[in-house]
Backbone bond lengths (Angstrom), bond angles and torsions (degrees), N, CA, C in turn:
res aa  C-N    CA-C-N  psi(-1)  N-CA   C-N-CA  omega(-1)  CA-C   N-CA-C  phi
1 M - - - 1.450 - - 1.524 108.39 -
2 T 1.313 117.56 132.77 1.454 120.65 -178.79 1.517 110.28 -81.68
3 H 1.340 113.73 165.50 1.465 119.94 177.96 1.524 110.33 -58.70
4 D 1.346 117.56 -41.40 1.460 121.28 -179.69 1.517 111.87 -63.10
5 S 1.348 117.10 -40.74 1.460 119.31 -179.07 1.522 111.19 -70.55
6 V 1.333 117.53 -32.78 1.461 120.58 175.53 1.523 108.97 -66.24
7 N 1.325 116.46 -46.04 1.452 121.40 179.22 1.528 110.00 -60.36
8 L 1.324 117.29 -42.93 1.456 122.32 178.72 1.519 109.93 -63.22
9 S 1.314 116.86 -45.19 1.455 121.63 179.85 1.531 110.72 -61.96
10 E 1.312 117.19 -43.43 1.466 121.44 178.39 1.518 110.97 -63.27
11 R 1.339 115.99 -42.04 1.465 120.27 -179.85 1.526 111.14 -64.43
12 R 1.319 115.82 -42.62 1.470 119.29 179.24 1.519 110.52 -64.64
13 E 1.321 116.80 -40.51 1.470 121.01 178.75 1.528 110.26 -62.53
14 K 1.330 116.87 -42.30 1.466 120.69 177.27 1.521 110.99 -62.27
15 S 1.331 116.61 -42.78 1.465 120.28 178.91 1.518 110.96 -63.67
16 L 1.330 116.83 -42.93 1.466 119.85 178.46 1.525 111.22 -63.01
17 N 1.319 116.96 -41.70 1.466 120.42 178.36 1.529 110.97 -63.61
18 R 1.331 116.71 -41.88 1.463 120.27 177.37 1.523 110.84 -61.74
19 L 1.326 116.26 -43.78 1.467 119.98 -179.89 1.526 111.42 -63.72
20 K 1.308 117.14 -36.21 1.468 120.02 177.28 1.531 110.65 -67.00
21 R 1.338 116.91 -38.52 1.465 119.79 175.94 1.529 110.30 -65.04
22 I 1.332 116.18 -41.45 1.467 120.86 178.57 1.528 109.81 -61.70
23 E 1.320 116.08 -41.69 1.463 120.72 177.92 1.535 109.99 -57.07
24 G 1.313 116.14 -43.42 1.460 120.46 177.70 1.519 111.83 -65.20
25 Q 1.332 116.33 -39.58 1.462 120.29 178.01 1.528 110.81 -62.61
26 V 1.338 116.86 -41.17 1.466 120.66 179.93 1.530 109.73 -63.73
27 R 1.316 116.69 -43.75 1.471 119.52 176.36 1.535 110.64 -59.91
28 G 1.316 116.00 -37.85 1.462 120.43 177.26 1.520 112.04 -63.61
29 V 1.318 116.86 -39.30 1.464 120.48 178.18 1.527 110.22 -66.28
30 V 1.317 116.52 -39.54 1.474 119.71 176.49 1.526 109.43 -57.56
31 R 1.334 116.04 -46.93 1.472 120.00 179.31 1.535 111.08 -63.01
32 M 1.334 115.58 -37.70 1.471 119.06 178.40 1.523 110.76 -61.86
33 I 1.318 116.22 -44.98 1.466 120.05 -179.12 1.532 110.05 -67.26
34 E 1.330 115.91 -42.98 1.471 119.83 177.58 1.527 110.88 -60.49
35 G 1.321 115.68 -36.15 1.466 120.87 179.72 1.515 113.28 -85.52
36 E 1.327 116.07 6.49 1.466 122.49 178.45 1.525 112.42 54.99
37 R 1.324 114.60 44.70 1.468 120.28 177.42 1.525 110.09 -68.10
38 Y 1.297 115.02 161.18 1.458 122.78 -179.47 1.527 110.48 -57.76
39 C 1.322 115.79 132.18 1.474 121.80 -174.45 1.530 113.01 -54.94
40 I 1.304 117.45 -40.25 1.469 120.46 -178.93 1.519 110.34 -63.17
41 D 1.332 117.55 -37.60 1.463 120.63 177.29 1.531 110.63 -64.00
42 V 1.332 116.26 -41.86 1.462 120.68 178.06 1.526 110.00 -63.68
43 L 1.313 116.06 -45.87 1.472 120.00 -179.71 1.524 111.68 -63.30
44 T 1.309 117.20 -36.07 1.464 120.83 177.03 1.528 110.34 -62.69
45 Q 1.318 116.61 -43.86 1.464 120.15 178.25 1.523 111.46 -66.06
46 L 1.328 117.01 -39.34 1.473 119.92 178.04 1.526 110.93 -63.32
47 S 1.312 116.65 -37.75 1.459 120.56 177.19 1.521 111.26 -63.76
48 A 1.321 116.13 -41.00 1.474 120.51 177.86 1.527 110.66 -63.58
49 I 1.326 116.65 -39.30 1.470 120.90 178.24 1.518 110.53 -63.90
50 K 1.328 116.60 -43.97 1.468 119.76 179.16 1.523 111.17 -61.78
51 S 1.315 116.79 -40.70 1.467 120.61 178.52 1.526 111.29 -63.69
52 A 1.321 115.82 -42.49 1.467 120.37 179.80 1.526 110.79 -65.74
53 L 1.318 117.43 -41.18 1.468 120.69 176.93 1.526 111.06 -63.58
54 S 1.308 115.95 -38.99 1.459 120.39 178.15 1.525 111.21 -62.10
55 A 1.321 116.92 -38.45 1.464 120.69 178.05 1.524 111.24 -64.86
56 V 1.333 116.92 -42.30 1.467 120.66 177.32 1.522 110.09 -64.90
57 E 1.311 115.84 -43.01 1.463 120.72 178.20 1.529 110.79 -57.52
58 G 1.322 116.23 -43.28 1.462 120.77 179.07 1.516 112.08 -62.52
59 E 1.323 117.07 -41.24 1.464 120.54 178.93 1.533 111.57 -65.35
60 I 1.312 116.34 -40.98 1.465 119.65 -179.87 1.521 110.25 -69.19
61 L 1.320 117.77 -38.84 1.461 120.84 176.27 1.528 110.71 -64.24
62 K 1.320 116.39 -40.47 1.473 121.00 176.95 1.521 110.11 -61.75
63 D 1.317 116.58 -44.86 1.465 121.82 178.34 1.526 110.73 -59.69
64 H 1.324 116.21 -45.03 1.463 120.42 179.49 1.527 110.43 -61.39
65 S 1.309 115.98 -44.66 1.471 119.83 -179.72 1.521 111.73 -63.26
66 E 1.324 115.86 -44.78 1.459 119.98 -176.61 1.524 112.93 -71.87
67 R 1.327 117.38 -31.27 1.469 119.32 -177.48 1.525 112.11 -98.51
68 C 1.307 116.85 -62.05 1.459 120.99 -170.91 1.528 112.59 -73.47
69 V 1.322 116.58 -49.85 1.463 119.92 -178.87 1.529 109.71 -67.72
70 A 1.323 116.83 -44.15 1.464 119.81 179.20 1.529 111.01 -62.08
71 S 1.314 117.28 -39.09 1.463 121.24 178.00 1.526 110.77 -61.91
72 A 1.319 116.68 -41.77 1.464 120.58 178.56 1.524 110.73 -64.78
73 I 1.315 116.30 -40.22 1.468 120.15 179.40 1.522 110.13 -64.45
74 H 1.332 116.80 -44.67 1.463 121.09 -178.58 1.526 112.93 -71.92
75 S 1.332 116.43 -19.21 1.471 119.90 -178.34 1.524 111.89 -66.45
76 G 1.328 115.83 -27.22 1.464 119.51 -177.27 1.518 112.89 77.94
77 D 1.329 117.41 1.38 1.463 122.18 -179.35 1.530 108.94 -89.64
78 P 1.330 117.38 107.86 1.470 120.41 -177.23 1.533 113.05 -57.68
79 A 1.332 117.71 -36.50 1.466 120.20 -179.72 1.526 110.58 -66.57
80 E 1.327 116.89 -42.01 1.463 120.66 178.64 1.529 110.61 -66.84
81 Q 1.326 115.86 -41.01 1.460 120.32 178.52 1.527 110.52 -60.73
82 Q 1.327 116.00 -46.60 1.463 120.50 -179.34 1.523 111.18 -65.02
83 A 1.328 116.49 -39.52 1.468 120.50 179.79 1.523 110.88 -61.93
84 K 1.329 117.57 -44.63 1.471 120.77 -179.73 1.524 111.46 -67.51
85 M 1.318 116.36 -38.82 1.463 119.31 178.07 1.528 110.50 -66.56
86 N 1.327 117.44 -42.33 1.466 120.87 177.86 1.528 110.70 -61.61
87 E 1.325 115.78 -41.18 1.454 121.31 178.44 1.526 110.98 -61.08
88 L 1.323 116.03 -45.38 1.456 121.32 -179.75 1.526 111.32 -66.14
89 I 1.315 117.41 -42.76 1.467 121.74 178.67 1.527 110.49 -63.32
90 A 1.335 117.03 -43.22 1.468 120.67 178.83 1.530 110.68 -61.74
91 L 1.335 116.51 -41.83 1.461 120.53 178.25 1.525 110.75 -61.66
92 L 1.313 116.32 -47.88 1.453 120.40 -179.09 1.524 110.97 -62.97
93 N 1.324 117.04 -42.11 1.465 120.08 178.28 1.532 111.77 -62.79
94 K 1.306 116.52 -42.42 1.465 121.20 -177.58 1.517 112.71 -69.01
95 H 1.326 116.58 -44.92 1.454 120.16 -172.15 1.517 114.74 -94.40
96 Y 1.313 116.40 -20.47 1.458 118.86 -175.45 1.519 113.32 -120.50
97 K 1.325 115.62 6.26 1.468 122.66 175.13 1.527 112.82 50.16
98 L 1.333 114.64 49.92 1.477 119.61 179.38 1.507 111.10 -81.16
């Protein structure tokens, strides 16, 4: 196994662990709402969930850039390079309103 594949495997494991924690947080918010907890407490938990999801999103975007986009760049194939760049630009435009 190469250093890159170990790093990738570790990153994916971290992302999966974060997502499992987020899943638990979401279940906790459901219980909070069912228990008619104070709205500010619920909103605080929702904010924490959004932050955690953003961190996972960043890791997956980093992984995509380092593996898929870098692979296209190293391929020397202009069509593949353009396709990956277009894909990345479309994603950024859609999700980040650029």
